[in-house]
C-alpha positions as CSV (number, residue, x, y, z in Angstrom):
1,X,-8.6,58.4,4.7
2,X,-8.0,59.8,1.1
3,X,-4.6,59.7,-0.4
4,X,-4.3,63.5,-0.5
5,X,-5.2,63.7,3.2
6,X,-2.6,61.0,4.0
7,X,0.0,63.1,2.1
8,X,-1.0,66.3,4.0
9,X,-0.7,64.4,7.3
10,X,2.6,63.0,6.4
11,X,3.9,66.4,5.3
12,X,2.6,67.9,8.6
13,X,4.4,65.3,10.6
14,X,7.6,65.8,8.6
15,X,7.4,69.6,9.2
16,X,6.9,69.0,12.9
17,X,9.9,66.6,13.0
18,X,12.1,69.2,11.2
19,X,10.9,71.8,13.7
20,X,11.8,69.7,16.7
21,X,15.2,68.8,15.1
22,X,15.9,72.5,14.6
23,X,14.9,73.3,18.2
24,X,17.1,70.5,19.5
25,X,20.0,71.7,17.4
26,X,19.5,75.2,18.5
27,X,19.6,74.1,22.2
28,X,22.8,72.2,21.6
29,X,24.3,75.2,19.8
30,X,23.4,77.6,22.7
31,X,24.9,75.3,25.3
32,X,28.1,74.8,23.3
33,X,28.5,78.5,22.4
34,X,27.9,79.4,26.1
35,X,30.7,77.0,27.1
36,X,33.1,78.5,24.6
37,X,32.0,82.0,25.6
38,X,32.8,81.2,29.2
39,X,36.2,79.9,28.3
40,X,36.9,83.1,26.2
41,X,35.7,85.3,29.0
42,X,38.0,83.5,31.5
43,X,40.9,84.2,29.2
44,X,40.0,87.9,28.9
45,X,39.8,88.2,32.7
46,X,43.1,86.4,33.2
47,X,45.1,87.0,29.9
48,X,48.2,85.4,31.4
49,X,46.4,82.1,31.9
50,X,45.2,81.9,28.3
51,X,48.0,83.7,26.5
52,X,48.3,82.2,23.1
53,X,45.1,80.2,23.3
54,X,42.2,81.0,20.9
55,X,38.8,79.5,21.3
56,X,36.3,79.7,18.4
57,X,32.9,78.4,17.4
58,X,30.6,78.5,14.4
59,X,27.1,77.1,13.7
60,X,25.8,76.4,10.2
61,X,22.2,75.5,9.5
62,X,20.5,74.7,6.2
63,X,17.0,74.1,4.9
64,X,16.8,72.1,1.7
65,X,14.0,71.1,-0.6
66,X,14.2,68.8,-3.5
67,X,11.5,70.3,-5.7
68,X,11.5,67.7,-8.5
69,X,13.3,64.6,-9.8
70,X,15.9,62.6,-7.8
71,X,14.7,59.8,-5.5
72,X,11.8,61.7,-4.0
73,X,10.6,65.2,-3.4
74,X,11.3,66.1,0.2
75,X,12.7,68.8,2.5
76,X,15.3,68.5,5.2
77,X,17.1,70.5,7.9
78,X,20.9,70.0,8.1
79,X,23.3,71.6,10.6
80,X,26.9,71.6,11.7
81,X,28.5,72.9,14.9
82,X,32.3,73.6,14.9
83,X,34.2,74.2,18.2
84,X,37.9,74.8,18.0
85,X,40.9,75.6,20.2
86,X,44.3,76.7,18.8
87,X,47.3,77.0,20.9
88,X,50.4,79.1,20.0
89,X,53.1,76.9,21.6
90,X,55.7,79.7,21.6
91,X,53.5,81.9,23.8
92,X,52.4,79.1,26.0
93,X,55.5,77.0,26.3
94,X,58.3,78.8,24.5
95,X,58.4,76.4,21.6
96,X,59.0,78.5,18.5
97,X,56.9,77.5,15.5
98,X,54.7,75.1,17.3
99,X,50.9,74.9,17.0
100,X,48.4,72.7,18.8
101,X,44.9,72.4,17.3
102,X,41.7,70.7,18.6
103,X,38.4,70.6,16.7
104,X,35.1,69.2,17.9
105,X,32.3,68.6,15.4
106,X,28.6,68.0,15.9
107,X,25.9,67.1,13.3
108,X,22.2,66.6,13.9
109,X,22.0,63.8,11.3
110,X,20.8,63.7,7.7
111,X,21.4,61.9,4.4
112,X,19.7,64.4,2.1
113,X,21.7,63.5,-1.0
114,X,21.6,59.8,-0.4
115,X,18.0,59.5,0.6
116,X,16.3,62.3,-1.4
117,X,18.4,63.5,-4.4
118,X,20.4,60.4,-5.1
119,X,23.4,62.4,-6.4
120,X,27.1,61.6,-6.0
121,X,28.6,65.0,-5.7
122,X,26.6,65.7,-2.5
123,X,24.3,68.8,-2.4
124,X,25.7,70.1,0.9
125,X,29.2,69.9,2.2
126,X,27.9,69.6,5.8
127,X,25.5,66.6,5.1
128,X,26.4,63.9,7.6
129,X,25.0,61.4,10.0
130,X,24.1,62.3,13.5
131,X,27.3,62.4,15.6
132,X,29.4,64.3,18.1
133,X,33.0,63.6,17.4
134,X,36.6,64.8,17.8
135,X,37.3,65.9,14.2
136,X,40.9,67.1,14.4
137,X,43.6,66.9,17.0
138,X,47.1,67.7,15.6
139,X,50.4,69.3,16.4
140,X,52.4,71.2,13.8
141,X,56.0,72.3,14.1
142,X,57.6,74.8,11.7
143,X,61.4,74.6,11.4
144,X,64.3,76.5,9.8
145,X,62.4,79.8,9.4
146,X,59.3,77.9,8.0
147,X,61.3,76.2,5.3
148,X,60.1,72.9,6.7
149,X,56.8,72.0,8.5
150,X,55.8,68.8,10.2
151,X,52.2,68.0,11.3
152,X,51.1,64.9,13.2
153,X,47.7,63.8,14.4
154,X,44.0,63.5,13.4
155,X,43.7,65.7,10.3
156,X,41.3,66.8,7.5
157,X,43.2,66.1,4.3
158,X,41.1,68.7,2.4
159,X,42.3,71.5,4.7
160,X,45.5,71.5,2.7
161,X,45.1,69.2,-0.3
162,X,42.9,69.5,-3.4
163,X,41.5,72.8,-2.1
164,X,40.9,76.3,-3.6
165,X,39.9,79.5,-2.0
166,X,37.6,80.7,-4.8
167,X,35.7,77.4,-4.8
168,X,35.0,77.7,-1.0
169,X,32.0,79.9,-1.7
170,X,30.0,76.9,-3.1
171,X,28.0,74.5,-0.9
172,X,28.2,71.5,-3.1
173,X,30.7,69.0,-1.7
174,X,32.6,68.4,-5.0
175,X,33.8,72.0,-5.1
176,X,35.6,71.4,-1.8
177,X,37.4,68.3,-3.0
178,X,37.0,66.7,-6.4
179,X,34.7,63.7,-6.8
180,X,37.4,61.5,-8.4
181,X,39.3,61.7,-5.1
182,X,36.4,61.9,-2.5
183,X,34.7,58.7,-3.8
184,X,37.8,56.5,-3.2
185,X,38.5,54.2,-0.3
186,X,36.4,52.3,2.3
187,X,35.1,55.5,4.0
188,X,36.7,57.9,1.6
189,X,39.9,59.7,2.2
190,X,40.4,61.6,5.5
191,X,37.8,64.3,4.9
192,X,34.5,65.4,6.4
193,X,33.0,63.8,8.3
194,X,35.5,60.9,8.8
195,X,39.1,61.8,9.6
196,X,42.2,59.6,10.2
197,X,45.5,59.9,11.9
198,X,48.4,60.9,9.7
199,X,51.7,62.6,9.3
200,X,52.3,65.6,6.9
201,X,55.5,67.0,5.6
202,X,55.7,70.4,3.8
203,X,58.7,72.0,2.2
204,X,58.5,75.7,1.2
205,X,61.1,76.2,-1.5
206,X,60.1,79.9,-1.8
207,X,57.2,82.2,-1.0
208,X,55.5,80.9,-4.1
209,X,56.5,77.2,-4.5
210,X,55.7,74.4,-2.0
211,X,55.6,70.6,-1.9
212,X,53.5,68.7,0.6
213,X,53.1,64.9,1.3
214,X,50.9,63.2,3.8
215,X,50.4,59.6,4.9
216,X,47.1,58.6,6.5
217,X,45.6,55.5,8.0
218,X,43.8,54.0,4.9
219,X,40.4,53.8,6.6
220,X,39.3,57.0,8.5
221,X,37.0,56.9,11.5
222,X,35.6,53.5,12.6
223,X,34.2,51.2,9.9
224,X,32.2,49.3,12.6
225,X,30.6,52.4,14.1
226,X,30.9,55.5,11.9
227,X,29.4,57.8,14.5
228,X,32.5,57.8,16.6
229,X,36.1,58.8,16.1
230,X,38.6,55.9,16.5
231,X,42.4,55.9,15.9
232,X,43.3,52.3,15.3
233,X,45.7,51.0,12.6
234,X,43.9,47.8,11.9
235,X,45.2,45.0,9.7
236,X,43.9,45.5,6.2
237,X,43.5,49.3,6.5
238,X,46.7,50.1,4.6
239,X,47.6,53.7,4.1
240,X,46.6,56.6,1.9
241,X,49.5,58.6,0.5
242,X,48.9,62.0,-1.1
243,X,51.4,64.5,-2.5
244,X,50.8,67.9,-3.9
245,X,52.9,70.7,-5.5
246,X,51.6,74.3,-5.4
247,X,52.6,77.4,-7.1
248,X,51.2,80.6,-5.6
249,X,53.0,83.7,-6.9
250,X,50.4,86.2,-5.5
251,X,47.5,88.2,-6.9
252,X,45.1,85.4,-6.1
253,X,46.9,82.9,-8.4
254,X,47.2,79.3,-7.5
255,X,48.3,76.3,-9.6
256,X,48.4,72.9,-8.1
257,X,48.9,69.2,-9.0
258,X,48.5,66.2,-6.7
259,X,48.7,62.4,-6.7
260,X,47.0,59.9,-4.3
261,X,47.3,56.2,-3.8
262,X,45.9,53.6,-1.4
263,X,48.4,50.8,-0.5
264,X,45.7,48.1,0.2
265,X,44.2,46.1,-2.7
266,X,40.6,46.8,-3.8
267,X,38.0,44.6,-5.5
268,X,37.5,44.9,-9.3
269,X,34.1,46.5,-10.2
270,X,33.2,43.8,-12.7
271,X,34.7,40.7,-11.2
272,X,34.3,41.5,-7.6
273,X,36.6,40.0,-5.0
274,X,37.8,37.4,-7.5
275,X,40.1,40.1,-8.9
276,X,42.1,42.5,-6.7
277,X,43.8,45.7,-7.8
278,X,46.8,47.2,-6.0
279,X,46.6,50.5,-7.9
280,X,43.6,52.4,-6.3
281,X,44.9,55.8,-7.1
282,X,44.6,58.9,-9.2
283,X,45.7,62.5,-9.6
284,X,44.2,66.0,-9.8
285,X,45.0,69.4,-11.3
286,X,43.7,72.7,-10.1
287,X,44.0,76.4,-10.7
288,X,42.4,79.7,-9.6
289,X,43.1,83.3,-10.3
290,X,41.6,86.8,-10.0
291,X,40.5,87.7,-13.5
292,X,39.3,91.2,-12.5
293,X,40.3,93.1,-9.4
294,X,38.4,96.4,-8.6
295,X,41.5,97.8,-6.9
296,X,45.1,96.7,-6.5
297,X,44.8,96.1,-2.8
298,X,41.2,94.9,-2.8
299,X,39.6,91.4,-2.5
300,X,36.7,92.7,-4.6
301,X,36.5,91.4,-8.1
302,X,36.0,88.3,-10.3
303,X,37.7,85.0,-9.4
304,X,37.8,81.9,-11.7
305,X,38.7,78.4,-10.8
306,X,38.9,74.9,-12.4
307,X,39.7,71.4,-11.3
308,X,40.3,68.1,-13.0
309,X,40.5,64.7,-11.3
310,X,41.3,61.1,-12.5
311,X,40.7,57.8,-10.7
312,X,41.3,54.1,-11.5
313,X,38.1,53.1,-13.3
314,X,38.6,49.4,-12.4
315,X,37.9,50.2,-8.8
316,X,35.9,53.5,-8.7
317,X,32.7,54.5,-10.4
318,X,33.9,57.9,-11.7
319,X,37.0,57.9,-13.8
320,X,37.0,61.6,-14.5
321,X,35.8,64.7,-12.7
322,X,35.7,68.2,-14.1
323,X,34.7,71.3,-12.1
324,X,34.8,75.0,-12.8
325,X,33.2,78.2,-11.5
326,X,33.2,82.0,-11.2
327,X,32.8,84.0,-8.0
328,X,32.4,87.8,-7.8
329,X,33.0,89.6,-4.5
330,X,31.4,93.0,-4.0
331,X,29.4,93.1,-7.3
332,X,26.8,95.5,-5.9
333,X,27.4,99.0,-4.5
334,X,27.4,99.1,-0.7
335,X,27.8,95.3,-0.5
336,X,31.5,94.9,-0.6
337,X,31.7,91.5,1.1
338,X,28.8,89.8,-0.7
339,X,29.8,87.0,-3.0
340,X,27.9,85.8,-6.1
341,X,28.8,82.6,-7.9
342,X,28.0,80.0,-10.5
343,X,29.7,76.6,-10.8
344,X,29.5,73.3,-12.7
345,X,30.7,69.9,-11.6
346,X,30.8,66.8,-13.9
347,X,31.5,63.3,-12.8
348,X,32.1,60.9,-15.7
349,X,31.5,57.1,-15.3
350,X,34.2,54.6,-16.1
351,X,33.4,51.8,-18.5
352,X,33.8,49.0,-15.9
353,X,31.1,50.6,-13.7
354,X,28.7,50.8,-16.6
355,X,29.3,47.2,-17.6
356,X,29.0,45.9,-14.0
357,X,25.7,47.8,-13.4
358,X,24.2,47.7,-16.9
359,X,24.3,51.5,-16.8
360,X,23.8,53.7,-19.9
361,X,24.4,57.1,-18.4
362,X,27.8,58.6,-18.9
363,X,27.9,61.4,-16.3
364,X,26.3,63.3,-13.5
365,X,26.3,67.1,-13.9
366,X,25.7,69.6,-11.2
367,X,25.0,73.3,-11.8
368,X,25.1,75.6,-8.7
369,X,24.1,79.2,-8.3
370,X,24.7,80.9,-5.0
371,X,24.8,84.2,-3.2
372,X,26.6,84.7,0.2
373,X,25.6,87.8,2.1
374,X,26.9,88.9,5.6
375,X,23.9,90.5,7.3
376,X,25.5,91.2,10.7
377,X,29.0,90.8,11.9
378,X,28.0,87.4,13.3
379,X,25.4,86.3,10.8
380,X,25.5,85.5,7.1
381,X,22.8,84.1,4.8
382,X,23.3,82.1,1.6
383,X,20.5,81.1,-0.7
384,X,21.5,78.3,-3.1
385,X,20.0,76.7,-6.2
386,X,21.4,73.4,-7.7
387,X,20.2,71.6,-10.8
388,X,21.4,67.9,-11.0
389,X,21.4,66.1,-14.3
390,X,21.4,62.3,-14.1
391,X,21.7,62.1,-10.2
392,X,24.1,59.3,-9.4
393,X,24.8,58.7,-13.1
394,X,23.0,55.4,-12.9
395,X,24.2,54.2,-9.4
396,X,20.6,54.7,-8.1
397,X,18.7,53.7,-11.2
398,X,17.3,56.0,-13.8
399,X,16.5,59.2,-11.8
400,X,15.0,62.3,-13.2
401,X,16.9,65.6,-13.1
402,X,16.7,67.2,-9.7
403,X,15.9,70.8,-8.8
404,X,17.2,71.6,-5.3
405,X,16.7,74.9,-3.4
406,X,18.3,75.7,-0.1
407,X,19.1,78.4,2.4
408,X,22.2,78.3,4.6
409,X,22.8,80.6,7.6
410,X,26.1,80.9,9.4
411,X,26.4,82.1,13.0
412,X,30.0,83.1,14.1
413,X,29.4,84.9,17.4
414,X,33.1,85.5,18.2
415,X,34.1,87.3,15.0
């Protein structure tokens, strides 16, 4: 068999596999959404039984192709199913200011960035191994007219820390949480797809100024079996402590500064386990604002955002991260909810990583261009183009610049 025929057969098998994966994911989605729909219908028929309980679900699917560069040219299907239940404890049990939240997560399994592109910032923020897991399970109690808030349980750190609304348009993972922070730890901090148990305290000094601190188990998930959720405070896990101050005076403005620190020692990048460091930590700065608003009470207009992150270079590959972007809502007449955006993310290597791995590259740069368009009340499409310069910044060898094209669709049947 000729080489070209072998390649055609391989591509045909790959396409068939992607089709079967998509069909399996669709079947799981239909079953899960039917279950949630039945629960919601039961609440509507007997509103007293479910007063204060809200069920929701969302399915996100993506088709990605690496057109050139990276580790290999390839295409992949990625998906994510979210099932949530939120309970207003005042309506259910008379506990004023209490909220109970449960979140189930399912992914069909992929490692598109790791196996195909070789980048560190991660092309898709739903790229994860095959798993069905309890993602979040927490209780929050607001006290003293919301001056103080306490939250306990299994939590996603990025739901409240190192997060910006304007950046949420973008699919690349580094615009959700900065690369300097997300790279750190044994399985990262408590973010997608691995979460940890923790306790969060927030003080609202005013409507504009707040301070939050959270303490997590230092190793999220289960390091021995990453496909399952496990709450176990093992010896050697330590803790992750994160604190953030935010100023949000209104008009789409947010300024924030945060600091994070792992209490357990980590190996030196150059000397390995022979040298341990107790200071695996860093900080981040972020800001966003509406530069142009089409009307005083409108969400339409131009939003800008920027982020800087720093991490200890003796332990982590990337010492610096810089991200920025623009997002315009309602640019075209008659498409008031469409969002168009462009963003850049830059991860800069620390010198110890370059020495330890004989790397000459200084940084990985990601450029993303995206357009999010609601098509129906329950369906949105989002074509996305990303150009990655120096994928992995030397971590995976000398890779060519990658051109990655994708299409995301979002199904939210209960909106």
